[in-house]
N, C-alpha and C positions, 0 to 999 in steps of 0.2 A: 861435800854433798848435801849435808844437812843445811849449810848456810845457803847452798845454791837453791835447794828446793825452797828454803824460807824466803829467797829472794824472788823466787818464781811464784810463790803464793800470793794470789789477788784476793783483795778483801772486796766484798759486795758493797756498793756505795749505799750510804744511809742518808735519806733525805730528811729525816727527822731531826730536828734540833729542839731539844726541851725548851719549854717557855721560860724566859728569863735567864738563858745560858748564851754564852758566845761560843761560837764554834771554834774548836781549838784550831791552833796554828797549824796550817798545812792541811786542815780538813777540807773537802771538797764543798764548795757553797755554789749551788745552782741557781739561787734567786736572782730575779732580774732587778738591775737597778734602774733609775730613770734614764741613764745614759744609753741602756741596753735596749730601750724600747725605740721604737721608730719615731724620730722627730724629737727624741727627749732632751737631747741638747738644746735645740731651737726651743722647745717648751720652757726649758729651764731659764734660758737666756731671756726669753720674752717675760717668764714670770719675774725675774730680777728686774728687768726694765719696769715692768708694771709696777713692781713695788716701789721702785725709785721714783717712777712718775707720780705714783699715789702719794708718795711722801711730799713731792714737789706741790702736787694740787692741794694737798692738805695744808701745806704751809702757805701755798700762794693763795687759795680760797676758792676758785668758782667752776672750774671745768669738770672736777670730779663727780659732783652731784649729777650733772646732765647725762654722763656717760653711763652713770648708774641707773638712772630712770630708762634710759634708751635700752640698756641691757635687759631690765626688767620687762619693759613692754615687748621687746622681741621675744623674750622668753615666754610670755603669756600668750602672745599669738601663735608662736610655735606649738606651744602645749595644746592651744585650743585647736588648731588644725590637725594635730596629731590625733586629739580626742574625736574629733569629727570623722577622720578617716577611719579611725578604729571602729567607732559607732556604726559608720555606714557599712564597712565590712561586716560587723556582726549583724547589721540589719540584712544584708543581703544573705548572709548565711541563713538567718532566721526565715527570710521569706522563702529562700529555696527549700528549707526544710518543711515549711508550711505547704508550699506547692507540692513537694514530693510526697507529703502525707496525704494531702487530698487527692493528688494523681493516684496514690495507691488504692484510693477507696473506688476508682473507676476500673472498668475492664482494661486488661492490656490493650496497649495502643494497637498491636497487631491483629487483635480480635475485634475491634470496633468496626462497626458497619452501619449505615443509616438504615434504621428499622423500615420495613415495608409499610407504606401507606394503607390503611385499611381500604378495601376495594369499594369502588362506588357502583351502583346500579343505575344506569341511564335507562329511564323508561320513555320510550318514544311512542308518538301516535303513528297511524298507518301512512302518513305522509311523511315520516322522519323527523317531524317536529318534536321538541322535548316536551313531554307531559310533566315529568317530576324526576328528582334524584331520590334515590334511596341508599341508605349505608350510613355508616358513622360520619363521613365527612360532608355529605350533601352535594357533591359534585365531583366531576371527573378530573383527572390529571391533564394539565395544559401544558404545552411547550411555550418556553419564551418567545420562540420565533413566531408563533401564531398570534401573539398579542401586539397591539398597537404600541410603538415605542414609547408614548407617553405614560402608558399604565406601569411598567415597572419603574420608570423615572420618578413618577409621584412617590413611590416608597423610598427611593434613594433621597429624595429632596427633604422629605420631612422627618425621615427616620436616621438616615446615616449618610450625610452628604460627602464624607471622605471615604465612602464604601470602596471606591476604586483604588485607592491610594494606601490604605492601611494594611496591616498583616493578619486582621482578625480581631485585634484589640486596639484601640485608637487612644493613646495617651493624650492627644490634643483635645479630643472630644471629652475625654473624663476631666482633664484640667478645667475645660471650659464649663462643664456641668457642675463642678465642684464650685468654681468661681460664681456661678449663677445662682447655685443652691444657698450659698453663704449670703448672697445679697437679697434673698427672698425668703418669704416666711413658709416653712415647710420645705418638702422635697420637690424643687421645681422642674429638675431634669435628671435623667439618668444618663450614664455614659455608655450603655451597651450599644454595639454594632449590630447591623442586621444578622452577622455571623453569629454574634453571641445569642441573639434572639432565636435564631435557627437551632442553635446547639441546646439552648433551654428546652424549645419545644420538642426535639428529637429525643433527648436523653434524660432531661432533669425534670423534677416536680416543680411546681410554681411558687415553692416556698421563697421568702425574701430573707437571705442570710449571707454572711460573709463567705462561709463555706461553699454555698451554692455559686456565688459569683466567682469563686477561685476556680471551682470546677467548670463553670461556664467559659471562662477565659482559656483554660486548657483545651477543652473540647473545640473552642473556635479556632485555636491555632491548628488543631489537627484537621479540621474541616478545609481551613485555607491551603494546608499542605496537600490535601487529598483532592480537592475540587478547584475548578476554575471560577472565577468571579460570577460569570454568567450562570454556571451551574449550581452556585450557592444561591443566587438570586432565584433561580427558577424553583429550587427546593423550598426556599422561603415563601414565595408566593403560592405554592401548592399546599403548604402546612400551616400557615398563620391562621388564626381563629378571627372571625369577623362578627361573632355574634349569631344568635338565632339558629345554633345548630350547623352553621356553614363554616366549613374549614377549606381555605383556599379561595383565589379570586374567581374561579369558575362557579363555585357554590354561591359566592357572595353576590356575583353579578346577577346570577338567577334569582336569588332569594329576594335582593332589593330592587333590581331594575327589570326583572323578567326577560333577560336577554342573556346570550353568552358574553364571556369575558372579552371575545375578540371584537365584539361589537359596542363596547361601552364607548361613551363620548370622553372628551377630556374634562368636562365638569363632573362626570360620574367616576371617572378614574380619580380625580382628585378626592373625591368624597371617600372612595375606597381606601385610599392612601391614608387619609387622616382618621379613618374608622378604627385601625388597629390599636391606636393609643388607648381607647377605651370603649370597646364594641357596645357595651350595655347602655353607657351614656350617651353615645354619639349615634346610635342606630338611626337612619333616617326615618323609619317607620314608627320610631317612639319619640324622637325629639330632632325633628326637621331643622328648626332654626340652629341648634348646636352643630348639627352636621354640616350645614351649609357654611357656617362661620368657620369651622375647622378646614373645610375644603378651600375656603379663600386663602387661609394660611398656606396651604400646601401649593396652590396656584402661585402665589407670591414668591415662595421658595422655588418652584420651578422656574419662574422668570428669572429670578436672581442668579441662578446657576446656569442660565442659557439654555434650559431644556425645551423650553418652548417660546415662540415669538411673543412679544407683549400684545400684538394683536389678537392672537388666539386666546390669551388669558383674559382679554377685555370681553370676547365673545362668552367664554365660559362663565364668567361672573354675570354677565347680563342674562344668560340662560342657565341659571343654577339648577343642579340635578335635583329630581324628586323621586321618591320611590313609586315603582309601579302599583297601581291598584290591583288587588285580587278580590274580585267579587265573590262573596260567599266563602271566602277562606280558600279558594281554589278547589272546585269539585273534582278536578282531575286527580287530586290525592285519594278520592275514594277508589279510582281506578288503580292507582299506584299501590294502595294497601291491598287491594284484591290480587295484584301481580305478585306482591311479596308473600301472600299467603299460599299461592300455587307454585312458586318459583322452584321449591325444592323437589317438586315431582318432575321437573325438566332437566335440571343440572344438579350436580353433586356440590362439593366444596370447591370454591374458586378463591384465588388469593389476588387477582388483579382485576381491573374494572372490566364490567360486562355491559353490553347493550341489549336492551329487550325490546323488540319490536311488537307493538300490540296492534289489535285490530280496531281501535277507537278512532273516530273521526273528529278532530278538534272543532270542526264546524257544527257537527250534530250534538256534541257534547255541550257546547256553549249555548245552542238552542234549547236543549233540554233543561239545562241549569236555569235559563232565563225563564221559560215557560213555567217551571215549577215555583220559582221564587216569587216571580211576579203575581202569579194566582194566589198563592199563600199571603202575600203582602197585602193584596187587594182585598181578599175575602176570608183569609184564615181567621181573623178575630171574629167575624160574624158567625162562623160556623164552629167556632172554637177547635180549629185544627192547627197544630203547631209543627207537624213533621210531615215528611213525604218521601217518596223515592220513586225512580224511574228507571227502567231497563229497556234498552232498544238493541235489537240484533237482527241481523240478516236470516232469513229462513234456515241457513246452514248452522247457525248458532255463534256466528262471529259477533261479538258484542261491539256495537257501533257507539253506543253512548250509555254511561252508567252514573246516576246520582244516588247517592246513599243517605242524603239528608239535606235540610234546608241550607245549612251553613257548616262547612268543614271546621272552620276555626272554632266554632262553639261546641260541635260534637264530632267526634271522629267515628262514633259508631255507624257501621255501614248497614243502613236499613234495607238495602237492595239485596244483599247477600246473606245477612246474618238474622235479621229480624223475622221471626215466625208469627204470622197473624192468620186469623180466620178469613178465608177467601170469599165466604158467603157464596152468592149465586154464581160467582166467577168459576166455581168448581163444577156447576152443572154440565158442561160439556162433556165431561168424562162419564157423567150418567147417561146422557142422550147417545153418547158413542157406544156405550156397552149394550144399550137397547137397539141400536141401529145393527150392531154386529150380531144380534140374536133375532133379526128379521124385521125390524120397525123400519118406516120410511119417514121422511118429512111430512108426509100426508097421512100417516097413521093417527087416529084419532082416541083421545083419552079425556076422561070427565074431569074437568075442574070442579070439585064438589069437597065438602067437608071430609076429612079422614082422620081415623084415630088408630095409633099403633100403642097397644098397652094403655099407658096413662098419658101418652104424648099425643097432642092434637095440633099439629103443624096448621097454620093459616097463611093466607096471602096477606100482604102488608095492608090492602085495601079493605081486608075484611069481606070482600065481595067475591063471587064465583062465577065463571063465565060459562059453566056447562060444558058440553062437547066441544073440544077445540084441538086442532091438528097439532102435532108435535113442533111444527115450525112456528106456529103462532105463540104456543105455550113457552117456548124458549126465548122467542123475541120479547114477549111481555114478562117472562121471568116469573111464571107462575109457580109457587111453591108446591102446591099440592099434586100437580102433575109430575114434577120432579121426584116426588117422594113416592108416588105410585110406581114409577119406572124403576126407582131404586129398590123397591120391594119386589117387583117382577123379576129383575135380574140377579138381585141378592147383593147386600153390601159387600160382600167379598169380592164380587166381580167389578163393582165400582171401584175398589181399591186397587184390584190388579190392573185395570185398565189405565188408572192415573199413573201407576208405578211404571207401566209399560212405556208411557209416553215420557217419563223422565222425572216424575215426582219421587224425591228420595226421602223426604220427611215422614216420620211415623205416622200412619193413618189409621183411624179407628173405624173398623167394619161394624158399623151400627146404622140405625135407620137415618140418624141426622146427617150421616156422611153425604147424602144427596144435597143438602143445603149448605156444604161447606164449613163444618164445624171443626175439623181437623186443621191445626196450623200448617202453613207452608211458607216459604219465602218468595219475594216478587222474582227473583232470578229463576226460580224452579218454574213458576207459573208461565213465565214468558217462553221459557225453554219448551215446556210442554205443549204450548200453542204453536210452536214453530213447526210441529209435525202437521197440523192443518194447512199452514201456509206454503209448505214446500212439497205438498203432495202425499204426505204419509210415512217419511223417514224420520226415525227418532233423532233428537237432537241432544248433543251435549254442549252447552254453552262454553265458549272459550274466549280468552283475551290475549293470551300470548301466542304470537305467530312465529317467532323465531328468538333465539337468543345467541348472540355473537360476543366473541372477545373483542377488545378494541383494535387488535390487529387485523380483524375481518374472519377469524376462525369460527366456523359454525359450530355451535355447541348443542343447538337444538333447533328443529324445524318442524312445525306441524305438518303432518301429512293428512291423508283423507281419513276421517273418522265419524263415528257416530253410532247409533243403536241399531241401524239397519231399518228395514221396513217395519213399521209398527201398526199401520192402520191400512186397510185395503183401500186401492184408489176409489172405488165406487162408494165406500163409506166417507171418504174425505169429501168427495162431492157434495153428499148429502149433508155433512156437518158444516161444510161452507155455505151451503145454501140455507140452512136453519140460522146460522149465525150472521149471514148477510142480511137477514130481516130484522136483526136488531138496528141496523142504520136505517132500514126502510120504515118500519111501523114500531120499533121497539124502544127500548130504554136509552139508545145512543143515537136516536135519530138527529139530534143536533150537532153530532160529531161527524156527519157525512162530509166528505170531501169531493166536489163535483168532478167527474171524469174517472174516478178511480172505483174499482170493485173492492169493497171493504168488509170485513167481518169482525165479530168480536162479542164480547160479553161483560156487563156490568155485574158488580158484586157488592153487597152490603152486609156486614155481620150484625149480630145481636146489638141492640141499643146504639146502633149508629157508631160502633167502636172503630169500624174499618170501613174504608170505602175505595173500591177497586174498579179499574177498566182495563181489560186488556183487549186490544184490538190490532188488526193487521191487515197488510196488503200482500200482494204476491212477493214484494221485494223487501218488507221490513215489518217486524213484529215488536210492538211496544206495548209496555204495561205500566201502569201508574197505580201507587198506593197512597193514601192518605190516612193519617190518624194522629194519636198521640203516645208517645213512648210508654206512659204509665197506665195506658189502657182506659183513660178518661174518656166517656162518651163524647162524641161531638154534638153539635147542635143540628142534627139531621143532615149531614153531610152524607150523601149517597152516591153509589157508583155512577149514577146518571147526570150528577151535576159537576163538581169540582174536577173529579177525575178525567170526565169527557171533555171538559174545556181544555185542561192542561194537555191532554192527548191530541186534541184537534190542532191546538196552537203549534205545538211541536211537530206534527206529522205533516201539516201543512208546509212547514219549512222544509222538513226532510225529503218530501217527495216532489218539491217544486223543481221544475225543469226535467224530471225523468218521464220516460215513456211508461204509461200505465201498463201494470203487468197483471194478467188474469189470474183469478184465484182457481186452483186446480178443482176441476169437476164443476165448477159452480154453475156454467151455462146449461149442462144437462139437468139440473135440478132447480134452476131458477124458477121462482113463481112470478106470475104477471103481476103488476102493481095492484094493490089492494084498492077497492073502490071504498068511498065514504060509508057506504051502508054495510059493507062486510066488516070494516073495521070497528064500526059502532056496535054491530052485532055481537063480535067477539070481545067487546068490552076493553079494546086495547087503549083508547084514550084514557079511560079512568086509571088503569094501571099506571100509564105513562105520567099522568097528573101526580098519582101517588109517589112516583119515584121522585119527581121534580121537587115536591113539598114534603119529602121525608117519609114516604110510607112505602119504600123499598123493601123487597122480601126479606124477611127475617129469619135468621137461622135457629134461634132458641125457641123452646115450647111457649106458647101463649095461652091464657085462658080460654077456654071454649065459649065462644059466643053462641047464641041460640041460632040453630041452623036456619039460615035465610032461604027465602024463595030464590029460584033462580032469577037473576037479574034480566030484565027486559031491555029492549032497546032504549037508548036516551031518548028523552023528548026532543022535538026538533030544535027548540031553541038551545038545548044543551050541546045538540051536535053541531050547531052553527059556531057556538063558542070553541068547541074543540077543533073544529076546521079552521078558524081563525089563528087559534094558538098554535097548533102544530103543522098547519099546511096541508091536512089530509084531504085528499080528492084534487089537488092542484096538479 
């Protein structure tokens, strides 16, 4: 049993053979010999044959070195190929890691979305034409389908000719750009596709770095996966920057050519396509030769790609695009600024484009701008007048034209709505209305004679006094002492309350000088207040916004009936219109008369000729003009009766042309028969008119008291003849 158990006992194999010792006989040897390996025998035989052959060659002399050299060359090339392969693999791994790292800095792909474009506010005239765009972009979103085909093709031709064949990143374009950059001084070209440019505009900062380029490529691949080519191109055309605050082709077309993008010509499309490379350097309104040269390159590229026929390119080159001129920097921008000031009152927060319909008439706006600018260009230097404003509205308060300054490009300050200036005698109708409402009539007589209130002694500009005059004549001739007397009779507070009832919202000082217009107001307030005289006594709230809609037509706001209600009794309106009508008959605005129309109004001049006003109206339109200097510097005797009346008549002649005359409410009942020569001379009218024209208009501030003169007698016959010739009195 012991022997049996001994024979059955198995020993664990031992694979370790001590170094330097030979395995004992019978021990298990598991090491592989050359013969045990696959092909070992063949390898051994070959090795032996090689040794023999080597011996023969060594002894024979020539073939052995050649074979060794070939073996070395093959070994070197193999090692080199292997090294390149390894380096390539590591390079790919490194690039993949780099891409993965920069991708990790971006939001997760499933959370990526194209950011909303800031909303545009399209501001339209009453006829639907565009006045201006407001918002961060400067123009509305346009569909690629509404654009002429050559417009998007211009961008593809010059910026990314392989746009429709690449996958967002263009290796061929990158290689070409690198090649051209190596052969030119500086960076000649970039390899960014339109998709990459869009990705940069949508998601990234403008910094130029390798990191940003990698992220740009990643985002471009995502865009290509998410959108079609036309959708990408449409996004690009609506987001790319064209300079001058214009983002997108619609904003650029309006900014540079004064037309919508759908209406641009081939030459203009080529100029827009070339502009995006360097908006500030290639802007056509700043560097027209460079813009036209770049447009020619775009046209050549379009012809080369077959986008447009050669004949069309020839015509476009012959009729190169030019920027549209915008006289005065575009006075419609004053209207747009007013719209933006009041828009929050009508609509809340909005995230998509909206359309604001205004009450402004483009023809009247242009006529108003031309009348104001031309007169200032012609006589502004002579009278030392540098600025002006004009407001024109329908009697219900709908603004038809608004000019806030001489040149919007030079100054965006809106003098029509914001500048508060002394209205001078243009404020007197509120004094007279307060008196009428307390029993006076146009034929009520008051004394035009020296008056003293405390230490204040107001005078007429002529320093002459007419004695007993009717209120009709006193207002037409703008006699200061009569206005002050009426103000004292009704009380300064009543004058203030009357003006406020008619719509004056600026702070008014209830003192004696309020009768001469010493409290500051805006032109818009004054024109609005006069509207109640033109419409028969209904208080007016001036307005410019008629409706607000979304681009899909949804009405967000629509103006309804509104106003201050009746603020003047109809009979009082008739008396006021009759008195202010005399301003055009015998008074300070006689040269502003327009044949065939019943007109009424009042001139105004503030202390030291700092402000010159005229506000006049027909039964269909109320217009006010202010002239002066922003810093309050006195003019050289510019009064309400000269430059403002000239501007008013020029504009109103155009505005009323072709219309059927509308009667002034209540005028016929209180209209006075035409003055005779003798009666006007007796009233001293021509002397006051002469004072207005030559700078002696009524003055609002106190003047030193001259010795009380005797009542002025009728002018000598020779003087009367002079006045008759000068003013047409008695004709």
